[in-house]
C-alpha positions, 0 to 999 in steps of 0.5 A: 500500500502506497499511502504515507503521511507525506503523500498529499495526493487525493486518497482515491488516486493513492488507492488507484495507484496501489491497485494498478501496481497490483494488476501490473505485478500479477497480483490480480491477473487478467480476468481476475475479480477485484475485491468488493468495494466494501472489502476495499474500503475496509482494507484501505480504511476509506469511504466507499465513494473514495473507493468508487472513484479509485475504481473509476480511475482504473476503468477510464484507463482501460485496466478494469471493467465493471459488471452490473451486480458482479463487481470489477474485473481486470480487463483481459488482453484481446487477440489483436486483429492486425492491419498492415500491408501484408493483408493485401498481398496476392500470395494470400489469394489461394485462401479465397478470403478477402483481406479482413476475413483473412485477418480474422481467420488468422486469429481463429475468428469469424469475420463479417460486416454490416453496411451502414450506408452507400451513397453517391456524394460531393467530397470535401476539398481535401478528399477531392484532392486525395482522389483527384476528383471534382469537389463541386459535383457528386464525384465519389461513392461513399461506403460505410460499414462496421466490421465484426470479428465473431460478435465484436465490432472492431472497425468502423470503416468509411470508403470513398471511391471515384464515381467514375470507377464505382459506377455500374460495378459491384461497388454500389451493392451492399454485398460486393459480388466478389470473394476478395471484396472491393479489391477484387472489383477494383482489379477486375476494372483495371486498378491493381494495388501497387502502393498504399499510403497509411496515415495513423493517429490515435484519439478518444472516440466520439459518442457515435463511435462508442455506440457502433464499436461498443467501446468500454470506458477508457478505450481509445481508437486507432485511426488509419487513413488509407489511400490505395494507388494503382499500377499507374500511380493513380489513387482509386480508393481512400478508406478511413479505419476507426479501430478499437485499440483494445482489439486491433494492432498495426503490423507493417513490413515494408522496404526502406527506400 
């Protein structure tokens, strides 16, 4: 226990620090239940609301989860669904799986997606520049999906495609009629992925993202803004991945130029 007469921090912070250290040193392993609030209050000689605030601190940090009527548990480490350049490689084509389904299969999970919307739209200026299309007309198709691994939502995905590429193809359909997903349709229409550009950042989620991804308190999201370039160096797709940070990782193996 870390409390000393010289420690002037709030009592809730002291208790949170002590429990955090106990989680890190393995006293409470992933999945283990913490003592009840009553037991913690007695152990630390603290009021119940002080213990409650300490547990709230750990919850916001993503270290524990609370289950109604059961108590607080140390968060288990999830098997990560990894996003990286290798997922697009043609060497995986003999699996017969699209990139996301392949990533799920590697982790022993079943992948699926739910379509939120498909719409022809006018892009903002930045997106128009990325895709080399007009910013004054409905020059792109937007596809919005949530991707699931088993029953867990792991990605909120928005893809923008030049309308001249998408028009009259399976890209405008909810169920893309190709076993390799949208990338199979792109290839059939003469756009073979030759290079990708991924811009990666992290942040806390919006309320809408919390709902779509069923995010526990304290879990941030990883944001990947992905651009695909074809054999001619032309951009033909921009996709924004908003990923649960507790269930996703990034894995890149690329040459240094």
